[in-house]
C-alpha positions as CSV (number, residue, x, y, z in Angstrom):
1,X,-36.3,-13.1,-3.7
2,X,-33.4,-14.4,-6.0
3,X,-29.7,-14.9,-4.6
4,X,-27.2,-14.9,-7.6
5,X,-23.8,-16.2,-6.2
6,X,-20.8,-15.4,-8.5
7,X,-17.3,-17.2,-7.8
8,X,-15.0,-15.0,-9.5
9,X,-11.5,-16.0,-11.3
10,X,-9.2,-14.6,-13.8
11,X,-11.4,-14.3,-17.2
12,X,-14.3,-16.3,-16.0
13,X,-16.8,-16.7,-13.1
14,X,-19.1,-19.6,-11.9
15,X,-22.9,-18.5,-11.4
16,X,-25.3,-20.0,-9.3
17,X,-29.0,-18.7,-8.7
18,X,-30.9,-20.0,-5.6
19,X,-34.2,-19.1,-3.8
20,X,-35.1,-19.7,-0.1
21,X,-35.5,-23.0,1.2
22,X,-33.0,-24.7,-1.1
23,X,-34.9,-24.1,-4.2
24,X,-32.5,-23.9,-7.0
25,X,-33.4,-21.7,-10.0
26,X,-30.1,-22.1,-12.0
27,X,-27.4,-24.6,-11.3
28,X,-23.8,-23.5,-11.1
29,X,-22.5,-22.6,-14.8
30,X,-19.6,-20.9,-16.3
31,X,-19.7,-17.2,-17.9
32,X,-16.8,-15.7,-19.6
33,X,-15.8,-12.0,-18.9
34,X,-16.7,-11.0,-22.5
35,X,-19.1,-8.4,-23.4
36,X,-21.7,-10.8,-25.0
37,X,-21.7,-13.2,-22.1
38,X,-22.0,-10.4,-19.2
39,X,-24.8,-8.8,-21.3
40,X,-26.4,-12.3,-21.5
41,X,-26.0,-12.8,-17.8
42,X,-27.7,-9.5,-17.0
43,X,-30.5,-10.3,-19.2
44,X,-31.2,-13.6,-17.5
45,X,-30.9,-11.8,-13.9
46,X,-33.3,-8.9,-14.9
47,X,-35.7,-11.6,-16.1
48,X,-36.0,-13.2,-12.5
49,X,-39.4,-12.7,-11.1
50,X,-39.1,-10.8,-7.7
51,X,-36.2,-9.0,-6.0
52,X,-32.9,-10.1,-7.1
53,X,-29.3,-9.5,-5.5
54,X,-26.0,-10.4,-6.8
55,X,-23.2,-11.3,-4.6
56,X,-19.4,-11.8,-5.2
57,X,-16.1,-11.9,-3.5
58,X,-13.8,-9.0,-3.7
59,X,-11.0,-11.1,-5.5
60,X,-8.2,-8.4,-6.6
61,X,-9.1,-6.8,-9.6
62,X,-10.7,-9.8,-11.3
63,X,-14.4,-8.8,-9.8
64,X,-14.4,-5.4,-11.2
65,X,-15.5,-6.1,-14.8
66,X,-18.5,-8.2,-14.3
67,X,-19.5,-5.9,-11.0
68,X,-19.5,-2.9,-13.0
69,X,-21.1,-4.2,-15.9
70,X,-23.9,-5.7,-13.7
71,X,-24.2,-2.2,-11.9
72,X,-24.5,-0.4,-15.1
73,X,-27.6,-2.6,-16.0
74,X,-29.2,-1.5,-12.8
75,X,-28.7,-4.9,-10.9
76,X,-28.4,-4.9,-7.0
77,X,-24.7,-6.0,-6.8
78,X,-22.7,-6.5,-3.4
79,X,-19.2,-7.3,-3.2
80,X,-18.1,-8.7,0.2
81,X,-14.9,-9.7,1.8
82,X,-13.6,-13.0,1.1
83,X,-13.1,-13.9,4.7
84,X,-17.1,-13.3,5.4
85,X,-17.7,-16.1,2.9
86,X,-14.9,-18.3,4.2
87,X,-16.3,-17.9,7.7
88,X,-20.0,-18.7,6.6
89,X,-21.2,-21.8,8.0
90,X,-21.6,-24.8,6.0
91,X,-23.7,-28.0,7.0
92,X,-21.1,-30.7,6.3
93,X,-17.7,-32.1,7.7
94,X,-16.4,-32.6,4.2
95,X,-14.6,-29.4,3.1
96,X,-14.4,-30.0,-0.6
97,X,-13.8,-26.9,-2.5
98,X,-14.9,-26.3,-6.2
99,X,-15.9,-23.2,-8.2
100,X,-19.5,-24.7,-8.3
101,X,-19.7,-25.2,-4.6
102,X,-18.3,-21.8,-3.9
103,X,-20.9,-20.3,-6.1
104,X,-23.5,-22.1,-4.4
105,X,-22.0,-21.1,-0.9
106,X,-21.8,-17.4,-1.9
107,X,-25.6,-17.6,-3.1
108,X,-26.4,-19.1,0.4
109,X,-24.4,-16.3,2.1
110,X,-26.8,-13.7,0.1
111,X,-29.8,-15.5,1.1
112,X,-28.8,-15.5,4.9
113,X,-27.4,-11.8,4.9
114,X,-29.8,-10.6,2.5
115,X,-30.8,-7.2,4.6
116,X,-27.0,-6.6,5.6
117,X,-25.8,-6.5,2.0
118,X,-24.1,-3.3,1.2
119,X,-24.7,-2.3,-2.7
120,X,-21.4,-2.0,-4.9
121,X,-20.5,1.4,-6.2
122,X,-18.0,1.7,-8.7
123,X,-15.1,3.9,-7.7
124,X,-14.4,7.2,-9.4
125,X,-12.0,7.0,-12.1
126,X,-9.8,9.4,-10.1
127,X,-9.8,7.3,-7.1
128,X,-9.1,4.2,-9.1
129,X,-5.9,5.9,-10.9
130,X,-4.6,6.9,-7.6
131,X,-4.9,3.5,-6.0
132,X,-3.4,1.8,-8.9
133,X,-0.5,4.3,-8.9
134,X,0.2,3.6,-5.2
135,X,-0.1,-0.1,-5.6
136,X,2.4,0.4,-8.4
137,X,4.8,2.4,-6.2
138,X,4.7,-0.3,-3.6
139,X,6.1,-2.8,-6.1
140,X,8.8,-0.2,-7.4
141,X,9.6,0.4,-3.8
142,X,10.3,-3.1,-3.1
143,X,12.5,-3.5,-6.3
144,X,14.3,-0.3,-5.1
145,X,15.3,-1.7,-2.0
146,X,16.5,-5.0,-3.5
147,X,18.7,-3.0,-5.7
148,X,20.0,-0.7,-3.2
149,X,21.0,-3.5,-1.1
150,X,22.7,-5.3,-4.1
151,X,24.5,-2.0,-4.8
152,X,25.7,-1.9,-1.0
153,X,26.8,-5.3,-1.2
154,X,28.8,-4.6,-4.5
155,X,30.6,-1.6,-3.0
156,X,31.4,-3.4,0.4
157,X,34.1,-5.4,-1.9
158,X,35.3,-2.2,-3.8
159,X,34.8,0.8,-1.5
160,X,33.2,-0.6,1.9
161,X,31.0,1.8,3.8
162,X,30.9,4.4,1.2
163,X,27.1,4.7,1.5
164,X,27.3,6.0,5.0
165,X,29.6,8.9,4.2
166,X,26.7,10.8,3.0
167,X,23.7,12.2,4.8
168,X,22.2,14.4,2.2
169,X,18.4,13.9,1.5
170,X,17.2,12.8,-1.9
171,X,17.5,15.2,-4.9
172,X,14.2,17.1,-5.2
173,X,14.1,17.0,-9.0
174,X,14.3,13.3,-9.7
175,X,14.9,11.6,-6.4
176,X,18.6,10.7,-6.9
177,X,20.8,9.8,-3.8
178,X,24.1,11.4,-3.6
179,X,25.9,8.5,-2.4
180,X,24.4,6.5,-5.3
181,X,25.5,8.9,-7.9
182,X,28.9,9.3,-6.2
183,X,29.7,5.6,-6.5
184,X,28.7,5.7,-10.2
185,X,31.6,8.1,-10.9
186,X,33.8,6.8,-8.2
187,X,33.2,3.1,-8.1
188,X,36.3,1.9,-6.4
189,X,38.2,3.4,-3.3
190,X,41.3,3.6,-5.7
191,X,39.4,6.1,-8.1
192,X,39.6,8.5,-5.1
193,X,42.7,7.1,-3.1
194,X,45.2,7.5,-6.0
195,X,44.4,11.6,-6.3
196,X,46.0,13.9,-4.3
197,X,43.4,15.7,-1.9
198,X,43.6,19.0,-3.9
199,X,43.0,17.0,-7.1
200,X,40.3,15.2,-5.7
201,X,38.7,18.4,-4.0
202,X,38.6,19.8,-7.4
203,X,37.1,16.9,-9.2
204,X,34.5,16.3,-6.5
205,X,33.6,20.1,-6.5
206,X,33.0,20.0,-10.2
207,X,31.0,16.6,-9.9
208,X,28.7,18.3,-7.2
209,X,28.0,21.4,-9.4
210,X,27.1,19.3,-12.5
211,X,24.9,17.0,-10.5
212,X,23.2,19.6,-8.4
213,X,24.6,18.6,-5.1
214,X,26.0,21.1,-2.4
215,X,29.8,21.1,-2.2
216,X,31.4,21.1,1.1
217,X,35.3,20.9,1.5
218,X,35.2,19.2,4.8
219,X,33.0,16.4,3.4
220,X,35.5,16.2,0.5
221,X,38.5,15.9,3.1
222,X,36.4,13.2,4.6
223,X,35.7,11.1,1.9
224,X,39.4,11.4,0.6
225,X,40.5,10.2,4.1
226,X,38.3,7.5,4.3
227,X,39.1,6.1,0.7
228,X,42.8,6.0,1.8
229,X,42.0,4.2,4.9
230,X,39.6,1.6,4.0
231,X,40.6,-2.0,2.6
232,X,39.0,-3.0,-0.8
233,X,38.6,-6.9,-1.3
234,X,38.4,-6.5,-5.2
235,X,41.1,-4.6,-7.3
236,X,40.0,-1.7,-9.3
237,X,39.6,-3.4,-12.6
238,X,37.5,-2.4,-15.3
239,X,35.1,-5.3,-14.8
240,X,34.5,-4.5,-11.4
241,X,34.1,-1.0,-11.8
242,X,31.7,-1.4,-14.7
243,X,29.5,-3.9,-12.4
244,X,29.1,-1.1,-9.7
245,X,28.4,1.6,-12.4
246,X,25.7,-0.6,-14.1
247,X,24.0,-1.3,-10.6
248,X,24.1,2.3,-9.6
249,X,22.4,2.9,-12.9
250,X,19.8,0.3,-11.9
251,X,19.3,1.9,-8.7
252,X,18.7,5.6,-10.4
253,X,16.2,4.0,-12.8
254,X,13.9,2.8,-10.2
255,X,14.4,5.9,-8.1
256,X,13.3,8.0,-11.0
257,X,10.2,5.5,-11.7
258,X,9.1,6.1,-8.0
259,X,9.6,9.9,-8.4
260,X,7.5,9.9,-11.4
261,X,4.9,8.1,-9.6
262,X,4.7,10.1,-6.6
263,X,4.6,13.3,-8.5
264,X,1.6,11.9,-10.9
265,X,0.0,10.4,-7.7
266,X,0.1,14.2,-6.1
267,X,-1.3,15.6,-9.3
268,X,-4.3,13.1,-9.2
269,X,-4.9,13.6,-5.6
270,X,-5.0,17.5,-5.8
271,X,-8.0,16.9,-8.3
272,X,-9.9,15.3,-5.5
273,X,-12.0,17.6,-2.9
274,X,-10.4,16.7,0.3
275,X,-6.6,17.2,-0.9
276,X,-6.0,20.3,1.0
277,X,-7.7,19.0,4.1
278,X,-5.3,16.0,4.0
279,X,-2.3,17.9,3.4
280,X,-2.9,20.0,6.5
281,X,-2.9,17.1,8.6
282,X,0.4,17.3,10.9
283,X,2.8,14.6,9.6
284,X,1.3,14.4,6.0
285,X,3.4,15.4,2.9
286,X,3.2,15.4,-0.9
287,X,4.4,11.7,-0.6
288,X,2.3,10.2,2.4
289,X,-1.0,12.3,1.9
290,X,-1.9,11.0,-1.8
291,X,-0.9,7.4,-0.5
292,X,-3.4,7.9,2.5
293,X,-6.0,9.3,0.2
294,X,-5.3,6.3,-2.3
295,X,-6.0,3.4,0.4
296,X,-9.0,5.1,2.0
297,X,-10.7,5.6,-1.2
298,X,-14.3,6.9,-1.3
299,X,-15.2,8.0,2.5
300,X,-19.1,7.6,1.9
301,X,-18.7,4.1,2.5
302,X,-17.9,4.4,6.0
303,X,-20.8,5.2,8.4
304,X,-19.0,6.0,11.5
305,X,-15.6,6.3,13.1
306,X,-15.3,2.7,13.9
307,X,-16.0,1.5,10.5
308,X,-12.8,3.4,9.2
309,X,-11.0,2.0,12.0
310,X,-12.0,-1.5,11.2
311,X,-11.0,-0.9,7.6
312,X,-7.6,-0.4,8.8
313,X,-7.4,-3.3,10.8
314,X,-6.7,-1.2,14.1
315,X,-10.3,-2.7,15.8
316,X,-9.9,-5.2,18.6
317,X,-12.2,-7.9,19.7
318,X,-13.0,-9.5,23.0
319,X,-12.3,-13.2,23.6
320,X,-14.2,-14.1,26.7
321,X,-15.4,-17.7,27.8
322,X,-16.8,-18.7,30.9
323,X,-14.7,-17.4,33.6
324,X,-11.8,-16.3,31.1
325,X,-11.8,-12.7,30.4
326,X,-9.2,-11.6,28.0
327,X,-7.1,-8.8,29.3
328,X,-4.9,-8.3,26.4
329,X,-6.8,-7.3,22.9
330,X,-4.5,-7.2,19.9
331,X,-5.7,-5.5,16.8
332,X,-7.5,-8.0,14.2
333,X,-4.9,-6.8,11.3
334,X,-7.9,-8.0,9.0
335,X,-7.9,-4.7,7.0
336,X,-5.8,-3.2,4.5
337,X,-1.7,-3.5,5.4
338,X,-1.1,-0.7,3.0
339,X,-3.0,1.5,5.1
340,X,-1.6,0.7,8.2
341,X,1.8,1.0,6.8
342,X,1.1,4.5,5.8
343,X,-0.3,5.5,9.1
344,X,3.2,4.0,10.6
345,X,5.1,6.2,8.5
346,X,3.0,9.3,9.7
347,X,3.5,8.2,13.5
348,X,7.3,8.0,12.8
349,X,7.2,11.7,11.6
350,X,5.6,12.7,14.9
351,X,8.0,10.7,16.7
352,X,11.1,12.6,15.0
353,X,9.5,16.1,15.0
354,X,7.9,15.9,18.4
355,X,5.2,18.4,18.1
356,X,4.3,19.3,21.5
357,X,1.0,20.8,20.7
358,X,-0.3,17.8,18.6
359,X,-2.7,15.5,20.5
360,X,-1.5,12.4,18.7
361,X,2.3,13.1,19.7
362,X,1.1,13.9,23.4
363,X,-0.7,10.5,23.3
364,X,2.3,8.8,22.1
365,X,4.5,10.3,24.7
366,X,2.2,9.6,27.2
367,X,1.9,5.8,26.5
368,X,5.9,5.7,25.9
369,X,6.0,7.3,29.5
370,X,3.9,4.4,30.8
371,X,6.3,1.9,29.7
372,X,4.3,0.7,26.6
373,X,6.2,-1.0,23.9
374,X,7.1,0.4,20.7
375,X,4.5,-1.3,18.4
376,X,1.7,-1.0,21.3
377,X,1.8,2.7,21.4
378,X,2.2,3.1,17.6
379,X,-0.8,1.3,17.0
380,X,-2.8,3.1,19.5
381,X,-1.7,6.2,18.1
382,X,-2.6,5.3,14.7
383,X,-5.9,4.7,15.7
384,X,-6.3,7.9,17.5
385,X,-5.2,9.5,14.4
386,X,-8.2,8.2,12.7
387,X,-10.8,8.7,15.4
388,X,-9.7,11.7,17.6
389,X,-8.1,14.4,15.4
390,X,-10.8,17.0,14.6
391,X,-9.4,18.0,11.3
392,X,-9.6,14.5,10.3
393,X,-13.4,14.5,10.0
394,X,-13.1,14.3,6.2
395,X,-13.0,10.6,6.7
396,X,-16.5,10.1,8.0
397,X,-19.3,11.4,5.8
398,X,-22.0,12.1,8.1
């Protein structure tokens, strides 16, 4: 048996080959992630006598090129969680860390866990695209939050509290928020307050019709009254108005990018077989459903319900020693944080809608009545969503 340990980094990898009882077949050497060198590595591995298994860590996206190429050559490849390698025992008190030592450590792990290694199977292109879209959406959402907070900070000096005057949902066509478009048109309280009520109503109605927003006369009266009562910290000069207008444009650009990504995610997700089943789950919509599918990926890699729960990081482990028996078992959180965030959104939908015939909401209500804290019952309900809902059996490939 030959254990090939590969320590992957950006653009290159360190390779070590070992056999049982410490026999060194190849001392650690460097391989670049190019077609010629990866093909040469595959030839070297295939020439080794006996069974050979390659092990590498799941280091972001860097492992994908080499894992996929070796898999295409018919070589057994196993991609493991870096924490398993990190926790793997070392018979030394010195904690030196180099790429060469890491490659040897991974090879030793392969020998020790030979029978437990799971073969790597490349994700389908659709699933990879869906996951990439979701990760990009997360980055855009973070930028969008920063930009919105910046816009609110700016309007607090020219039109304080204007963002709280609107409760309209985002515009379906492009995701725009009404208050953001409003401050782009009326960046200072004086742009509203200097107008008479009738003049503002006429101008506001024309603006709503042009931008596809519903016009309400009572809302126009409230905005006009608020503008005349609030106090601005900055004068209505062109510079400050331009600053806010541009900030609103930045927010809208980020919102449009996020909306385009959501639409593309929904299109890609609709091409996967479990799309209809996922969309029929209560609390899952066109935004959350594709995110759930993106983060779970191929369900065939989960052998039972406990595996999917562990992947989310919702599993608990005992912590007993001697006479001490742990009474509280927090979740490990060693799984995907993106998955936990998506489930948390679904649980919040259940809390808002309160569907009495839904078993997960009934569980939430029960734990809440028992005095459990918010995060405790939300976490427990998320795990139940995965394990207990009959319509969620698409997750497990029995």
